N, C-alpha and C positions, 0 to 999 in steps of 0.2 A: 344184345337185344333180349329183353325178357318177354314173358308171355303176354303181359299187358300191352307192350309196344306192338307186338305182333297182332294182337286182337284189334287194336285201334286201326292198324293198316288194313286189315281184312274188311272191317266194317265200312271203311271209307272208299272202297273200291267201286268205281263206276266206269262208264264208257270213256270219259275224258282221261281217266287214269290209264286205261288200256291203250288208247290212242297215243298217249304220251309215252308209254312204255314201248310200244312198237316203233314209234318214231326214233326214240333213242337207240333201241336194241338193233333194229334192222336197217336204219338209215344212217345215223350218226356214228355209231361204234365201228362199222366196217370202214368208214372213211378215216377214222382216227387210227384204227389198227392196221389198215392196209392188208398186206398178205400174211398176217400173223394171227389167225383166229385162235391159236393155242392160248393166248392171254385169257380168252373167255373160259377156257377149261380151268385155269388156275383161279379165275374170279369165282367160278362155281364152287370150287373147293373152299374158298374163303367164305362165301355165303353160307355154306353148310356149317362152318364153324360158328358163324353168328346165329344161325337158326338151327340150334342143336336139337334135332328131333329125338324124342325119347324112344319111340318104338318104330319098328318096321312099318306098321300099319299107318303111321303118320305121313309117310311119303306120298301116297296118292292124294291125300287131303291137301298137303302143302302144294303139290303141283297144281291142283285145281285152284286153290286160293291165290296162288301166285300168277295165275293166268298162263301157265306153261302147258296146259293140255291135260288130257286124261292119261294117267300113268297106270299101266297094268304089268304085273310080273307074268311073263310067259313061261319061263322055266327057272328052276332053282336046283342047282347041284351043289356039291360040297364047296367047290371053289369058283363057281360061275353062276351068275344070275343074268337072265335075259329079260329086258324090259321093253315095252312098247309105249310110246307117247303118241296120242292121236287126238283128233278133234278138229273143229273148224279152224281154230287158230293155227294149228300145225299145218293143215292143208293150205291155208293162206300163206304161211311163211315158206312152205316148200316151193310154192310157185315163184317166190322171190329169191330162191337159192340161199335161204338163210342158213346160218350156222346153228348147231345144237350142242356146241361144246360146253356152254354154260350148264345145261341140264346134265350132261355127262359128268362134268366135274363135281356137280352137286351130289349126284348119285354115288360117285366113287367115294367122296369124303364122308358122306352120311353112313354108308355101309361100313367103311373103314372104322369110323368112330363107334358104331354100334357093335361090330363084331370083334374089334380089337386087333385086326390084322391089316397090313398094307393092302389097299385096293386101288385099282385103276379101271377106267372105263374107255370104251371106244364106240364110235358110231358104227354100227354093223350094217344098217341098211336105211335108206330113205325111199319110201314108197309114195310117190306123187299121186298115183292112181287111187290109193286108199287113204291118203292124207295121214301117214304115220311114219314114225322114226323108231328104229330098233337100236337099243343101246345094250352093249354087253359089259357087265362089270365082273372083273376077276379079282379074287382076293388070294393072297399067298399065306397059307397057314404056317409056313416056315418063317415068316417075317412079321412077328408081333410088333405092334406100335408101342412106344414107350408112353404109358399113360401119364407119367410125370410131366411130359412135354405138352399135354393138352390142358389148357386153362380150365380151372374148375368153374364151369358155367352151369346155370340152371338149364334144364331141358324143357322143350316145348312138348306138351302132351295134347296133341291135336285131336286124337281119337276120343279123349275124355271130354274135350270141349264140344265136339260134334254130338256126343251122346247126351249132353246136357241141354241141347237145343230142342 
């Protein structure tokens, strides 16, 4: 998917789109996947390959535009990054015992591709009272990814698009 396709999707987002998204995401997918939410993690990684974000600063913008909530980095160390996803949609989804593996997989793959080292993510905490989910992403500086295996795709520059508005 290129930047134009992405921009077209963002511009057409409305309430019906969000209702449709939530219906598929939290009602249909759990029925289809049964007791295997890990598939969503791998789906998130696949999405991150399709939406190849150019910069670290593009992550919160993407999360907002995708309707995934407000993404904040709480801590960043050499090998670990801790993120919080919050907002009304997260609070609502937490009440339904929703899975957040898609977001975790997306974060892991995006950070892996941006930094060049294998990265994985786990859901660290789900705070129903504050309507937030904490995701820990860990990268392994001893395990670089083979850049030849990543398809040469154009990157999305969301921060530049936001600055132009």
